[in-house]
ChimeraX commands (.cxc) that place a marker at each C-alpha (Angstrom):
marker #1 position 31.80,84.41,112.41 radius 0.5
marker #1 position 35.44,85.65,111.97 radius 0.5
marker #1 position 36.58,85.43,108.29 radius 0.5
marker #1 position 40.28,85.42,107.64 radius 0.5
marker #1 position 41.10,88.19,105.18 radius 0.5
marker #1 position 42.27,86.91,101.90 radius 0.5
marker #1 position 44.79,88.95,99.65 radius 0.5
marker #1 position 44.89,87.50,96.21 radius 0.5
marker #1 position 47.27,88.36,93.48 radius 0.5
marker #1 position 46.21,87.59,89.88 radius 0.5
marker #1 position 49.29,87.74,87.68 radius 0.5
marker #1 position 47.30,87.31,84.46 radius 0.5
marker #1 position 49.54,86.52,81.46 radius 0.5
marker #1 position 52.70,87.87,82.90 radius 0.5
marker #1 position 56.04,86.31,84.14 radius 0.5
marker #1 position 57.82,83.26,82.92 radius 0.5
marker #1 position 58.69,80.51,85.37 radius 0.5
marker #1 position 62.03,82.02,86.34 radius 0.5
marker #1 position 60.52,85.47,86.86 radius 0.5
marker #1 position 57.83,83.80,88.92 radius 0.5
marker #1 position 60.30,82.15,91.23 radius 0.5
marker #1 position 62.11,85.52,91.76 radius 0.5
marker #1 position 58.77,87.29,92.57 radius 0.5
marker #1 position 57.71,84.67,95.03 radius 0.5
marker #1 position 61.08,84.71,96.74 radius 0.5
marker #1 position 61.04,88.43,97.09 radius 0.5
marker #1 position 57.46,88.60,98.25 radius 0.5
marker #1 position 58.13,85.89,100.92 radius 0.5
marker #1 position 61.23,87.73,102.09 radius 0.5
marker #1 position 59.41,91.04,102.29 radius 0.5
marker #1 position 56.50,89.47,104.26 radius 0.5
marker #1 position 58.98,87.72,106.51 radius 0.5
marker #1 position 60.86,90.87,107.31 radius 0.5
marker #1 position 57.62,92.57,108.18 radius 0.5
marker #1 position 56.71,89.56,110.45 radius 0.5
marker #1 position 53.54,88.92,108.52 radius 0.5
marker #1 position 51.06,86.63,110.32 radius 0.5
marker #1 position 49.56,84.36,107.68 radius 0.5
marker #1 position 46.88,83.09,110.27 radius 0.5
marker #1 position 45.42,86.58,110.50 radius 0.5
marker #1 position 45.64,87.39,106.71 radius 0.5
marker #1 position 46.00,84.75,104.03 radius 0.5
marker #1 position 48.17,85.66,100.98 radius 0.5
marker #1 position 47.64,83.73,97.69 radius 0.5
marker #1 position 49.31,84.15,94.27 radius 0.5
marker #1 position 47.63,83.07,91.04 radius 0.5
marker #1 position 50.40,82.44,88.38 radius 0.5
marker #1 position 49.97,81.50,84.78 radius 0.5
marker #1 position 49.67,77.71,84.18 radius 0.5
marker #1 position 53.29,77.37,83.04 radius 0.5
marker #1 position 54.53,78.78,86.36 radius 0.5
marker #1 position 52.52,76.70,88.69 radius 0.5
marker #1 position 54.85,73.73,89.02 radius 0.5
marker #1 position 57.90,75.96,89.62 radius 0.5
marker #1 position 56.05,78.08,92.22 radius 0.5
marker #1 position 54.72,75.04,93.97 radius 0.5
marker #1 position 58.07,73.41,94.13 radius 0.5
marker #1 position 59.60,76.58,95.71 radius 0.5
marker #1 position 56.86,76.88,98.17 radius 0.5
marker #1 position 57.36,73.22,99.27 radius 0.5
marker #1 position 61.11,73.33,99.33 radius 0.5
marker #1 position 61.23,76.51,101.31 radius 0.5
marker #1 position 58.15,75.92,103.37 radius 0.5
marker #1 position 56.53,79.12,102.35 radius 0.5
marker #1 position 53.12,79.92,103.82 radius 0.5
marker #1 position 51.87,81.62,100.71 radius 0.5
marker #1 position 48.87,80.05,99.07 radius 0.5
marker #1 position 48.73,78.87,95.48 radius 0.5
marker #1 position 45.97,79.52,92.95 radius 0.5
marker #1 position 45.31,78.91,89.32 radius 0.5
marker #1 position 43.64,81.40,86.92 radius 0.5
marker #1 position 41.11,79.09,85.39 radius 0.5
marker #1 position 40.11,75.39,85.05 radius 0.5
marker #1 position 38.20,73.27,82.59 radius 0.5
marker #1 position 34.59,72.32,83.32 radius 0.5
marker #1 position 35.69,68.77,82.07 radius 0.5
marker #1 position 37.84,66.45,84.02 radius 0.5
marker #1 position 39.63,64.77,81.10 radius 0.5
marker #1 position 39.21,64.16,77.35 radius 0.5
marker #1 position 39.77,65.50,73.96 radius 0.5
marker #1 position 39.69,69.23,74.99 radius 0.5
marker #1 position 42.80,70.73,73.59 radius 0.5
marker #1 position 44.21,73.55,75.59 radius 0.5
marker #1 position 42.08,72.91,78.56 radius 0.5
marker #1 position 43.52,72.19,82.06 radius 0.5
marker #1 position 41.64,69.76,84.43 radius 0.5
marker #1 position 40.94,70.48,88.03 radius 0.5
marker #1 position 42.39,67.08,88.71 radius 0.5
marker #1 position 45.82,68.21,87.32 radius 0.5
marker #1 position 45.67,71.31,89.45 radius 0.5
marker #1 position 44.76,69.46,92.64 radius 0.5
marker #1 position 47.93,67.26,92.12 radius 0.5
marker #1 position 50.01,70.38,92.13 radius 0.5
marker #1 position 48.53,71.47,95.41 radius 0.5
marker #1 position 46.53,74.27,93.92 radius 0.5
marker #1 position 44.06,75.51,96.71 radius 0.5
marker #1 position 42.23,78.26,94.82 radius 0.5
marker #1 position 41.08,78.81,91.24 radius 0.5
marker #1 position 39.69,81.96,89.58 radius 0.5
marker #1 position 36.45,81.39,87.79 radius 0.5
marker #1 position 34.40,83.79,85.79 radius 0.5
marker #1 position 37.04,86.60,85.66 radius 0.5
marker #1 position 35.61,89.54,83.47 radius 0.5
marker #1 position 38.42,88.94,81.02 radius 0.5
marker #1 position 37.32,85.35,80.61 radius 0.5
marker #1 position 33.68,86.46,80.29 radius 0.5
marker #1 position 34.47,89.22,77.71 radius 0.5
marker #1 position 37.34,87.66,75.66 radius 0.5
marker #1 position 36.22,83.98,75.78 radius 0.5
marker #1 position 32.39,84.50,75.93 radius 0.5
marker #1 position 32.03,82.59,79.20 radius 0.5
marker #1 position 28.48,83.07,80.40 radius 0.5
marker #1 position 26.76,82.16,83.63 radius 0.5
marker #1 position 26.36,78.50,82.48 radius 0.5
marker #1 position 30.06,77.99,81.86 radius 0.5
marker #1 position 30.87,79.73,85.10 radius 0.5
marker #1 position 28.39,77.36,86.97 radius 0.5
marker #1 position 29.97,74.35,85.37 radius 0.5
marker #1 position 33.52,75.35,86.20 radius 0.5
marker #1 position 32.39,76.04,89.73 radius 0.5
marker #1 position 31.08,72.52,89.93 radius 0.5
marker #1 position 34.40,71.20,88.52 radius 0.5
marker #1 position 36.24,73.06,91.37 radius 0.5
marker #1 position 33.92,71.56,93.95 radius 0.5
marker #1 position 34.49,68.12,92.61 radius 0.5
marker #1 position 38.16,68.30,92.97 radius 0.5
marker #1 position 38.33,70.06,96.33 radius 0.5
marker #1 position 39.66,73.35,94.95 radius 0.5
marker #1 position 38.12,76.54,96.38 radius 0.5
marker #1 position 36.48,78.58,93.47 radius 0.5
marker #1 position 37.09,82.35,93.61 radius 0.5
marker #1 position 34.02,83.41,91.53 radius 0.5
marker #1 position 34.55,86.68,89.89 radius 0.5
marker #1 position 31.44,88.95,89.47 radius 0.5
marker #1 position 30.92,92.52,88.39 radius 0.5
marker #1 position 29.16,94.89,86.09 radius 0.5
marker #1 position 30.29,96.87,83.12 radius 0.5
marker #1 position 29.79,100.62,82.85 radius 0.5
marker #1 position 26.75,100.07,80.65 radius 0.5
marker #1 position 25.30,97.60,83.15 radius 0.5
marker #1 position 25.97,99.93,85.94 radius 0.5
marker #1 position 24.08,102.81,84.18 radius 0.5
marker #1 position 21.17,100.50,83.18 radius 0.5
marker #1 position 20.72,98.28,86.22 radius 0.5
marker #1 position 22.51,99.76,89.06 radius 0.5
marker #1 position 25.63,98.55,90.98 radius 0.5
marker #1 position 24.47,95.42,92.69 radius 0.5
marker #1 position 22.04,93.77,90.17 radius 0.5
marker #1 position 24.61,92.12,87.90 radius 0.5
marker #1 position 26.96,90.73,90.60 radius 0.5
marker #1 position 24.08,89.46,92.61 radius 0.5
marker #1 position 22.77,87.70,89.53 radius 0.5
marker #1 position 26.10,86.37,88.50 radius 0.5
marker #1 position 26.70,84.97,92.08 radius 0.5
marker #1 position 23.41,83.20,92.32 radius 0.5
marker #1 position 23.83,81.65,88.87 radius 0.5
marker #1 position 27.38,80.31,89.67 radius 0.5
marker #1 position 26.10,78.70,92.84 radius 0.5
marker #1 position 22.85,77.29,91.45 radius 0.5
marker #1 position 22.20,73.60,90.92 radius 0.5
marker #1 position 25.05,71.98,92.79 radius 0.5
marker #1 position 24.56,68.80,94.63 radius 0.5
marker #1 position 26.85,70.08,97.35 radius 0.5
marker #1 position 28.28,73.52,97.76 radius 0.5
marker #1 position 31.91,73.50,99.23 radius 0.5
marker #1 position 33.86,76.30,100.37 radius 0.5
marker #1 position 33.94,79.34,97.87 radius 0.5
marker #1 position 35.01,82.92,97.63 radius 0.5
marker #1 position 33.33,85.72,95.77 radius 0.5
marker #1 position 35.34,88.46,94.22 radius 0.5
marker #1 position 33.44,91.61,93.28 radius 0.5
marker #1 position 35.20,93.48,90.50 radius 0.5
marker #1 position 33.39,96.28,88.80 radius 0.5
marker #1 position 34.58,95.83,85.19 radius 0.5
marker #1 position 34.76,99.59,84.81 radius 0.5
marker #1 position 37.43,99.74,87.52 radius 0.5
marker #1 position 39.76,96.99,86.29 radius 0.5
marker #1 position 43.09,98.40,85.03 radius 0.5
marker #1 position 41.42,101.78,84.47 radius 0.5
marker #1 position 42.67,103.66,87.52 radius 0.5
marker #1 position 38.97,104.22,88.47 radius 0.5
marker #1 position 38.00,102.73,91.76 radius 0.5
marker #1 position 34.65,102.32,93.41 radius 0.5
marker #1 position 34.47,104.06,96.78 radius 0.5
marker #1 position 34.86,102.01,99.93 radius 0.5
marker #1 position 31.24,102.69,100.65 radius 0.5
marker #1 position 30.08,101.52,97.15 radius 0.5
marker #1 position 32.20,98.36,97.38 radius 0.5
marker #1 position 30.88,97.50,100.88 radius 0.5
marker #1 position 27.35,98.13,99.79 radius 0.5
marker #1 position 27.70,95.73,96.91 radius 0.5
marker #1 position 29.43,93.10,98.94 radius 0.5
marker #1 position 26.65,93.40,101.51 radius 0.5
marker #1 position 24.04,92.78,98.83 radius 0.5
marker #1 position 25.81,89.75,97.55 radius 0.5
marker #1 position 26.01,88.30,101.03 radius 0.5
marker #1 position 22.29,89.00,101.64 radius 0.5
marker #1 position 21.52,87.09,98.44 radius 0.5
marker #1 position 23.68,84.17,99.33 radius 0.5
marker #1 position 21.99,84.07,102.79 radius 0.5
marker #1 position 18.48,84.19,101.20 radius 0.5
marker #1 position 19.34,81.45,98.76 radius 0.5
marker #1 position 21.68,79.10,100.66 radius 0.5
marker #1 position 21.28,80.05,104.29 radius 0.5
marker #1 position 22.89,82.45,106.78 radius 0.5
marker #1 position 25.63,80.00,107.81 radius 0.5
marker #1 position 26.99,79.74,104.31 radius 0.5
marker #1 position 26.69,83.49,103.83 radius 0.5
marker #1 position 28.49,84.25,107.21 radius 0.5
marker #1 position 31.33,81.95,106.22 radius 0.5
marker #1 position 31.85,83.31,102.68 radius 0.5
marker #1 position 34.65,85.65,102.08 radius 0.5
marker #1 position 33.73,88.41,99.61 radius 0.5
marker #1 position 36.68,90.29,98.09 radius 0.5
marker #1 position 36.79,93.60,96.27 radius 0.5
marker #1 position 39.01,94.05,93.15 radius 0.5
marker #1 position 39.71,96.98,90.69 radius 0.5
marker #1 position 42.82,99.15,90.85 radius 0.5
marker #1 position 43.64,98.19,94.42 radius 0.5
marker #1 position 47.01,99.54,95.64 radius 0.5
marker #1 position 48.71,99.67,99.01 radius 0.5
marker #1 position 47.72,103.39,99.54 radius 0.5
marker #1 position 43.98,102.66,99.11 radius 0.5
marker #1 position 43.38,99.05,100.34 radius 0.5
marker #1 position 42.81,100.02,104.03 radius 0.5
marker #1 position 39.74,101.98,103.04 radius 0.5
marker #1 position 38.01,98.99,101.56 radius 0.5
marker #1 position 38.96,96.62,104.27 radius 0.5
marker #1 position 37.62,98.74,107.09 radius 0.5
marker #1 position 34.12,97.45,106.25 radius 0.5
marker #1 position 33.12,94.13,107.86 radius 0.5
marker #1 position 31.47,93.23,104.47 radius 0.5
marker #1 position 34.74,93.20,102.56 radius 0.5
marker #1 position 36.99,90.28,103.49 radius 0.5
marker #1 position 40.01,90.85,101.25 radius 0.5
marker #1 position 41.07,91.99,97.79 radius 0.5
marker #1 position 41.75,90.54,94.39 radius 0.5
marker #1 position 44.77,92.37,92.99 radius 0.5
marker #1 position 45.88,92.61,89.32 radius 0.5
marker #1 position 48.87,94.70,88.25 radius 0.5
marker #1 position 49.94,95.60,91.74 radius 0.5
marker #1 position 50.58,91.95,92.59 radius 0.5
marker #1 position 53.60,91.93,90.12 radius 0.5
marker #1 position 55.51,94.25,92.40 radius 0.5
marker #1 position 56.60,92.44,95.54 radius 0.5
marker #1 position 56.97,95.47,97.67 radius 0.5
marker #1 position 53.48,96.86,96.55 radius 0.5
marker #1 position 51.77,93.57,97.02 radius 0.5
marker #1 position 53.40,93.02,100.44 radius 0.5
marker #1 position 52.12,96.51,101.41 radius 0.5
marker #1 position 48.60,95.47,100.50 radius 0.5
marker #1 position 48.99,92.35,102.51 radius 0.5
marker #1 position 49.93,94.38,105.52 radius 0.5
marker #1 position 46.88,96.50,105.55 radius 0.5
marker #1 position 46.10,95.47,109.07 radius 0.5
marker #1 position 48.94,97.82,110.17 radius 0.5
marker #1 position 46.92,100.72,108.75 radius 0.5
marker #1 position 43.39,100.26,110.20 radius 0.5
marker #1 position 42.02,99.58,113.60 radius 0.5
marker #1 position 40.68,96.19,113.60 radius 0.5
marker link #1:1,2 radius 0.2
marker link #1:2,3 radius 0.2
marker link #1:3,4 radius 0.2
marker link #1:4,5 radius 0.2
marker link #1:5,6 radius 0.2
marker link #1:6,7 radius 0.2
marker link #1:7,8 radius 0.2
marker link #1:8,9 radius 0.2
marker link #1:9,10 radius 0.2
marker link #1:10,11 radius 0.2
marker link #1:11,12 radius 0.2
marker link #1:12,13 radius 0.2
marker link #1:13,14 radius 0.2
marker link #1:14,15 radius 0.2
marker link #1:15,16 radius 0.2
marker link #1:16,17 radius 0.2
marker link #1:17,18 radius 0.2
marker link #1:18,19 radius 0.2
marker link #1:19,20 radius 0.2
marker link #1:20,21 radius 0.2
marker link #1:21,22 radius 0.2
marker link #1:22,23 radius 0.2
marker link #1:23,24 radius 0.2
marker link #1:24,25 radius 0.2
marker link #1:25,26 radius 0.2
marker link #1:26,27 radius 0.2
marker link #1:27,28 radius 0.2
marker link #1:28,29 radius 0.2
marker link #1:29,30 radius 0.2
marker link #1:30,31 radius 0.2
marker link #1:31,32 radius 0.2
marker link #1:32,33 radius 0.2
marker link #1:33,34 radius 0.2
marker link #1:34,35 radius 0.2
marker link #1:35,36 radius 0.2
marker link #1:36,37 radius 0.2
marker link #1:37,38 radius 0.2
marker link #1:38,39 radius 0.2
marker link #1:39,40 radius 0.2
marker link #1:40,41 radius 0.2
marker link #1:41,42 radius 0.2
marker link #1:42,43 radius 0.2
marker link #1:43,44 radius 0.2
marker link #1:44,45 radius 0.2
marker link #1:45,46 radius 0.2
marker link #1:46,47 radius 0.2
marker link #1:47,48 radius 0.2
marker link #1:48,49 radius 0.2
marker link #1:49,50 radius 0.2
marker link #1:50,51 radius 0.2
marker link #1:51,52 radius 0.2
marker link #1:52,53 radius 0.2
marker link #1:53,54 radius 0.2
marker link #1:54,55 radius 0.2
marker link #1:55,56 radius 0.2
marker link #1:56,57 radius 0.2
marker link #1:57,58 radius 0.2
marker link #1:58,59 radius 0.2
marker link #1:59,60 radius 0.2
marker link #1:60,61 radius 0.2
marker link #1:61,62 radius 0.2
marker link #1:62,63 radius 0.2
marker link #1:63,64 radius 0.2
marker link #1:64,65 radius 0.2
marker link #1:65,66 radius 0.2
marker link #1:66,67 radius 0.2
marker link #1:67,68 radius 0.2
marker link #1:68,69 radius 0.2
marker link #1:69,70 radius 0.2
marker link #1:70,71 radius 0.2
marker link #1:71,72 radius 0.2
marker link #1:72,73 radius 0.2
marker link #1:73,74 radius 0.2
marker link #1:74,75 radius 0.2
marker link #1:75,76 radius 0.2
marker link #1:76,77 radius 0.2
marker link #1:77,78 radius 0.2
marker link #1:78,79 radius 0.2
marker link #1:79,80 radius 0.2
marker link #1:80,81 radius 0.2
marker link #1:81,82 radius 0.2
marker link #1:82,83 radius 0.2
marker link #1:83,84 radius 0.2
marker link #1:84,85 radius 0.2
marker link #1:85,86 radius 0.2
marker link #1:86,87 radius 0.2
marker link #1:87,88 radius 0.2
marker link #1:88,89 radius 0.2
marker link #1:89,90 radius 0.2
marker link #1:90,91 radius 0.2
marker link #1:91,92 radius 0.2
marker link #1:92,93 radius 0.2
marker link #1:93,94 radius 0.2
marker link #1:94,95 radius 0.2
marker link #1:95,96 radius 0.2
marker link #1:96,97 radius 0.2
marker link #1:97,98 radius 0.2
marker link #1:98,99 radius 0.2
marker link #1:99,100 radius 0.2
marker link #1:100,101 radius 0.2
marker link #1:101,102 radius 0.2
marker link #1:102,103 radius 0.2
marker link #1:103,104 radius 0.2
marker link #1:104,105 radius 0.2
marker link #1:105,106 radius 0.2
marker link #1:106,107 radius 0.2
marker link #1:107,108 radius 0.2
marker link #1:108,109 radius 0.2
marker link #1:109,110 radius 0.2
marker link #1:110,111 radius 0.2
marker link #1:111,112 radius 0.2
marker link #1:112,113 radius 0.2
marker link #1:113,114 radius 0.2
marker link #1:114,115 radius 0.2
marker link #1:115,116 radius 0.2
marker link #1:116,117 radius 0.2
marker link #1:117,118 radius 0.2
marker link #1:118,119 radius 0.2
marker link #1:119,120 radius 0.2
marker link #1:120,121 radius 0.2
marker link #1:121,122 radius 0.2
marker link #1:122,123 radius 0.2
marker link #1:123,124 radius 0.2
marker link #1:124,125 radius 0.2
marker link #1:125,126 radius 0.2
marker link #1:126,127 radius 0.2
marker link #1:127,128 radius 0.2
marker link #1:128,129 radius 0.2
marker link #1:129,130 radius 0.2
marker link #1:130,131 radius 0.2
marker link #1:131,132 radius 0.2
marker link #1:132,133 radius 0.2
marker link #1:133,134 radius 0.2
marker link #1:134,135 radius 0.2
marker link #1:135,136 radius 0.2
marker link #1:136,137 radius 0.2
marker link #1:137,138 radius 0.2
marker link #1:138,139 radius 0.2
marker link #1:139,140 radius 0.2
marker link #1:140,141 radius 0.2
marker link #1:141,142 radius 0.2
marker link #1:142,143 radius 0.2
marker link #1:143,144 radius 0.2
marker link #1:144,145 radius 0.2
marker link #1:145,146 radius 0.2
marker link #1:146,147 radius 0.2
marker link #1:147,148 radius 0.2
marker link #1:148,149 radius 0.2
marker link #1:149,150 radius 0.2
marker link #1:150,151 radius 0.2
marker link #1:151,152 radius 0.2
marker link #1:152,153 radius 0.2
marker link #1:153,154 radius 0.2
marker link #1:154,155 radius 0.2
marker link #1:155,156 radius 0.2
marker link #1:156,157 radius 0.2
marker link #1:157,158 radius 0.2
marker link #1:158,159 radius 0.2
marker link #1:159,160 radius 0.2
marker link #1:160,161 radius 0.2
marker link #1:161,162 radius 0.2
marker link #1:162,163 radius 0.2
marker link #1:163,164 radius 0.2
marker link #1:164,165 radius 0.2
marker link #1:165,166 radius 0.2
marker link #1:166,167 radius 0.2
marker link #1:167,168 radius 0.2
marker link #1:168,169 radius 0.2
marker link #1:169,170 radius 0.2
marker link #1:170,171 radius 0.2
marker link #1:171,172 radius 0.2
marker link #1:172,173 radius 0.2
marker link #1:173,174 radius 0.2
marker link #1:174,175 radius 0.2
marker link #1:175,176 radius 0.2
marker link #1:176,177 radius 0.2
marker link #1:177,178 radius 0.2
marker link #1:178,179 radius 0.2
marker link #1:179,180 radius 0.2
marker link #1:180,181 radius 0.2
marker link #1:181,182 radius 0.2
marker link #1:182,183 radius 0.2
marker link #1:183,184 radius 0.2
marker link #1:184,185 radius 0.2
marker link #1:185,186 radius 0.2
marker link #1:186,187 radius 0.2
marker link #1:187,188 radius 0.2
marker link #1:188,189 radius 0.2
marker link #1:189,190 radius 0.2
marker link #1:190,191 radius 0.2
marker link #1:191,192 radius 0.2
marker link #1:192,193 radius 0.2
marker link #1:193,194 radius 0.2
marker link #1:194,195 radius 0.2
marker link #1:195,196 radius 0.2
marker link #1:196,197 radius 0.2
marker link #1:197,198 radius 0.2
marker link #1:198,199 radius 0.2
marker link #1:199,200 radius 0.2
marker link #1:200,201 radius 0.2
marker link #1:201,202 radius 0.2
marker link #1:202,203 radius 0.2
marker link #1:203,204 radius 0.2
marker link #1:204,205 radius 0.2
marker link #1:205,206 radius 0.2
marker link #1:206,207 radius 0.2
marker link #1:207,208 radius 0.2
marker link #1:208,209 radius 0.2
marker link #1:209,210 radius 0.2
marker link #1:210,211 radius 0.2
marker link #1:211,212 radius 0.2
marker link #1:212,213 radius 0.2
marker link #1:213,214 radius 0.2
marker link #1:214,215 radius 0.2
marker link #1:215,216 radius 0.2
marker link #1:216,217 radius 0.2
marker link #1:217,218 radius 0.2
marker link #1:218,219 radius 0.2
marker link #1:219,220 radius 0.2
marker link #1:220,221 radius 0.2
marker link #1:221,222 radius 0.2
marker link #1:222,223 radius 0.2
marker link #1:223,224 radius 0.2
marker link #1:224,225 radius 0.2
marker link #1:225,226 radius 0.2
marker link #1:226,227 radius 0.2
marker link #1:227,228 radius 0.2
marker link #1:228,229 radius 0.2
marker link #1:229,230 radius 0.2
marker link #1:230,231 radius 0.2
marker link #1:231,232 radius 0.2
marker link #1:232,233 radius 0.2
marker link #1:233,234 radius 0.2
marker link #1:234,235 radius 0.2
marker link #1:235,236 radius 0.2
marker link #1:236,237 radius 0.2
marker link #1:237,238 radius 0.2
marker link #1:238,239 radius 0.2
marker link #1:239,240 radius 0.2
marker link #1:240,241 radius 0.2
marker link #1:241,242 radius 0.2
marker link #1:242,243 radius 0.2
marker link #1:243,244 radius 0.2
marker link #1:244,245 radius 0.2
marker link #1:245,246 radius 0.2
marker link #1:246,247 radius 0.2
marker link #1:247,248 radius 0.2
marker link #1:248,249 radius 0.2
marker link #1:249,250 radius 0.2
marker link #1:250,251 radius 0.2
marker link #1:251,252 radius 0.2
marker link #1:252,253 radius 0.2
marker link #1:253,254 radius 0.2
marker link #1:254,255 radius 0.2
marker link #1:255,256 radius 0.2
marker link #1:256,257 radius 0.2
marker link #1:257,258 radius 0.2
marker link #1:258,259 radius 0.2
marker link #1:259,260 radius 0.2
view
């Protein structure tokens, strides 16, 4: 099954709404000038909550083909949950994707597998595609090996749902996020392959074959092609480099640098 590559830019807590508009405009112009084919490679941005409406309005008005994602959502649909954002609200803003279980949420907000599973269920309920982030710390890597933790986290996120909708897995070794250290393309492909095997064993080969599995961790335009040469890696989740329109555009144009 052909899986359309997904290039996802996580802005984290950067850019106000005016800066967000400027970045999206520059990114779309850069990709247009490069004659980017969005049907062969999907490009999605994940702004902070305060930027989503501005970015969505710009995308609608200018008919941009960029996709829109959110960085988190509540496991609850409504109620007395101060500071939380409902999937229902995101769906109204035409958000297509949502990050769930990012290592920073797991580390700084103590989000464990149970919370990730509940947020995944919320995304499914509202027809938003969860981008489930998995990955091991350096300590876990040394104690358990490179695939044990991401496989376990993946299966935990997908467990117990009445119906599994479309989802994406993003493998981000925690030891490689923002550190300048990068897993080798061979290591990334091997872990993504193990994740796909686990999904196939638990949920069937059709779901596994349809699932896009991304790599993330210090990805840049000059190293992305190495990761995406593997049939097991279906795209990348980009952090800091997604804040630079030229750099992120270069990542999205990876197909110009590898033989597909």
